[in-house]
N, C-alpha and C positions, 0 to 999 in steps of 0.2 A: 496354802496353807503349810506350813510348816514343812519340816524336811522329809519330804516324800520323794519317790521318783520324780525324774525332771518335771517341771511343772508344765502345764500347758500354756501355749501362748496366749489363749483366751480363756482363763480359768473362771470367770464369771459368767461364759456362756455355755462351756461345754460340760454336760451333765456326766458324762463317761469319766472324765478326767476327775470331776469333785466327787463322784462315787468312789473312784479308786483310791484317791487321796483320802477320803474319810476312812477307807477300810485301812490302808497302812497306819494312819494315826491310830485307830482302835487296835489295829494288831499289834502294834508296838508301844501300847501305854501300859505294859506290865511292868512292875518295880524290879531294880535290882537293889544290892544290899552291899555293906561293907562289914567283913568280918574277918577273923584270922581264920588259921585253917579249920580249926573247930569253931564254928560260928557261935558267938555269943554277944547279942546285941548289948550295947553300953547304955541304952535308955531304960527306965523301969519296966518290967514286964508286966502287964495286966494280970488280974487273978485268973486261975484256971477257969476257963468257960465251960458251962453245960448246955446241952442241946436246948434251945429253944431260950437261951438267954439273951440278954441286952448284948450285942456284940460291939457297940460303940468303941469301948477300950482297945478293942482289936483293930479297928480300923485307924484309930489314932495311932497306936504302935506301927502299924503298916505305913502310914503316912511318914511317919519318922525313920524308918528303918533304912532308906536309901542314903542318910546322912551318917550312918554309922557303919553300914556294912558293904563290903565290896565283893564281886563275884563275876564268874564267866559262866554262861550256858547258851544252850541252842534253844529257840523258841519257834514252836509253830503256830501258825493263825490262819484262820479260814472265816471268810463271809460268804454267806449264802445269797445268791442273786435269783432272779425270777427265773432265769434259763440255764444258769451257770453258777460255778463256786470259784472264788478267786483264792489261792492258798499261797502264802509267803513263809519261807522258812530264813530265820536270821541267826546270826551270832551274835549275842548280847554281852559287852563288857563293861563294867561299871566299877568305877573308882570313888569312894566316898570322898567328899560329900555330894558333887554334882558334876563328875565326868563321866560321860558314856560315850562309847562307840558300838553301833550296830553296823553288821555287814551282811549283805542281801546274799543268801545263798541259792534262794530259787523264788521264783520261777527265773527262767533263762533271761528274759527281758531286762530284771534287776541284778542279775549276776555281776559281781565285781563292784557295784556301788557301795558306798558305805557312809554313814553320817555320824559326825562328832557333834556332841552336845555339852554345852558347858554352861550350866546354869540356864539362863533363857536364850542364849544364843546358840546357833547350830550352823555346821558346815556341811553341806551334801555334796560329796565328791562323786562325779559321774566322770569315769575314765571314758567311757565309749563316746562321749561328746565333749571331753576336754573342759570340763566347766565345774565350777563351784558355786553353788547357790548358798547365799548366806542369808539366814533369815533369823528373826527374834520373835519369840511367842511361847512364854514360859508354859502356858496351858497346853500347848500344842505339841512342843517339840520335846519335852521332858518325858523319855521313855521309861523311867523308873518311878513316876509319882501315881499313886494308888487313886486319888482325887485331886482335883485342883483345889477346891473349895469345900473346906468339911463344914463350914457354917451354912452354905448353901444345900450341902448333902442332907444334913441334919433337919433342915426345915421343910425338906420334902420327901425323905425316906427315913424308914427305920432300919437299923443293923440287927439282924437277929442271927445268932449261930444255930446251923441247922444239922450239922453233922461232923464227922471226921473222916479223913480220906487220906489216900497216898498219892502224891504227884511227885514224879522225878526222884522216886525213891526217899522222899522226905514226908514227915507226917503233916497233915495239913488240917487246919480248922476252915470248915466251909460255913461261910456267912452270906446271908441273902440279904439284899437291898430291896425293901418293900415299900411301894409308894403309899404316902400318908393319905392319899385321895381316892385312890382306887382300890388299896388293898392288893394291889398284883404284884409279883416279883418282876423288877425290872433288870436286876443283874444279881449274878452269884460269883462269889470270890473264894479262891482256895488260899489262904493264907499259912505260909511256912510255921508251924507250931513254936518253933525256936527262935527264928529271926523275924518272923511276921512279914517277910518278903511276899509279895503275891506271886504266887507259882503258877496260877491259871484264872482265867475270867471268862464268863459268858454273859453276854447281853441279849435280852429279849425283845421281840416285838410286842405291839400292844396286845395282839391276839394271842400271845404265849409262845409263838414259834421262836426258833433260835436266830437271832440276827448275826452275831458273830461270836467267834472264840480265840482265845489266845492261852497257850499252855506251853510251859517248859519242857521239853523232852528230858534234858538233863541241867544240871546246875552244880556248881563247885564255888564254894567260898573260899576266898584267899585274899590277901594282901599284897600278893607277888603280882600284881598288873603293872608292867612298864608304863611310866607317865608318857613316855615318846609317842605311844599309839594315839594319845589325846590331843596331838600337836594339831593345831588349826592352819598351819601354813599353807598357802596355795601352791600346788605342785608346779613346777616349771611348764611354761606353755599351756597353761589352764587359765580359762577366762573367767572373772569373778563376775556373778550375777547377782544382783541385789533381789533377795526374796521378799515375802512378806513380812511386815513389822507391826503388829498387832499391838493397839494400845488395850488398856485393862480400865475402862470408863467407871467412874464411880457415880456419876450423877447425869441426868439428860437435862438440856440439850448439849452443855457445854462439851460434854464426852465425845460427841461425834465429830471426827476430824472433818476437815473443809473439803469437801467433794467437788466443789466447782458449781454445785447447785444446791438447791434447799432440800435436804433430805427429807423423806416421810417415813416415820416410824408407826408400828403397828399400835392399834388403840386396845387392841384384844391378844393376849397370849394364853396359852394353855397354863392351868394351874401349875405355880412353881418355877416358871420360866420368867428369867431376868437377863438383861442385857450385860455381857460378860466380856465383850471384846469388839473391836471394829478396826477397819482398815481401809485405806484408800489405795488404789494402785492405777497406773495409766497402761492401758493396752491400746495401741495404734492410735495415740493422742485422746484417746477416750478415758475419762475418769471414771472408776467404778468404785462404788462404796459397799463394803461387805461389813454386814452388822451380825454379830454372833451372839445368841441366846442359849441358856442352859437352864436345866433344874438340877444339875449335879451330877447326872448320869447321862441324859438325853441332850443333844444337841439341835439346833435349829438355826440355819443361815438365812440372811435376806441380802441379796445383790440388788442394787440400784445403779443405773446409768443413764444419763440425758441423751438417749438416742431411742430411736424406734425399730432398732436392729433386732431381727427374728433371732431367739434363742438357737442353738445349734445342740440337738440331741444325740448326735453320733451316730451310731447304728442302731438306736433304739427307734420305734416307730410312735411319735406322740399321738395321744388322743385328745379330743376336743372337750372342754366342758364350759358351762356358763354361769355366771353369777353376777349378779347387781348390774345387768345389761351391758356385760364384758365378754368376749370371748378369750378363752385361755388355753393353753397346751399344758399337757401333763404327761409325765411316763413314771412307770415304776420300775425299780430294780431291787427285787427282793424287799427288804425292810425300808428302803429310802424311796421317797418319792419327790419328785421334781415337778413345781408348778410355777408357769411362765406367763405373763401377760404384759401389755403396755396400756398406758394410760397418760394423756396430756404430755406427750412429749418424753415420758420417762419409761423406761423398761424395768421390769420386777422380776426376779426370781427367788422363789423359796424353796430350799432344799432341807429335808429333814426324815427323821424316821418317825413319821406321824400318819395317820389317815389322811386321805385326799380330803375327806369332809372338815377335819381340823384345818387342814392348810387352806382351804378356801373360806373359812371363817376367818382366818388369819387376814388372809388376802382380801377379803372386804373389809375389813378396818383399815388397812392400808391405803386403799384407794382414796385420791384426793376428793 
């Protein structure tokens, strides 16, 4: 995935790596902005919102803000697991319209690493391992995007302004994203009332519990960010590793890259989900297909490869479930569930913030 801490050597099989990678992605997806010392967005500001009002204009303004405003800030992120919580602290430097550098300050295992993003490209510099992972994936590497696809978000969620608040000494409009299907809140955003930058985000599991949170501890708007800190040159003595390069498919089946075997796609997806990305990677000469589905807020991954290899669940103890005459293994880590099974020489793995019952329903529709 994307410019996260050093990727696992078996990314399609290791749940722990997937869960951590997913967290870092969520944790670092709050937007940055460009403005002068006194921030003033260059795009037209939406009308002053009131509590309970349609907040779509605010979402549109937030999506445009990173193209016009530059900033430096410190962000704290936390993701709740079943038995532990993972916290990440990062320094974020954004230079409009599309250059961002994030430097990990904590935890210690990430300290000293930094990621430079320019448009859809990113360079993950890992001094401890003397390597640079180069990736391409606009939806995943852009740390200043409020949403990747406003049209997809609109079709599945209502944006409602619910309150006013203060974040990092900035006045903020609080916006809830409410599912059009269930009526439940899936995400809450705190948008800078002046610049429309996302100052904080919270995402919720289907049962209403908190899944993850990101929040700026402080933020300073400035144009005085040296361009040199966004240089993508590989440091001397560092190896270059090609990371994932996700495609953005528009239609099936031609959208799916050649995996070396006939891919199988779900016949059933939860309301609002559609294919938004795909990738093929080779691990130990095994080609692995990764299909990414989204409803604008939540994501779902389906991994496939032409082996009978048993999934590695790391330190988590898998449980067994049965469906459609198949044995399957699953684990939960906070809001994230992984379901793995094999069929006719293919191995499948589903990963998402969905109930096991829903993942099983998807799996049944995938099985040949």
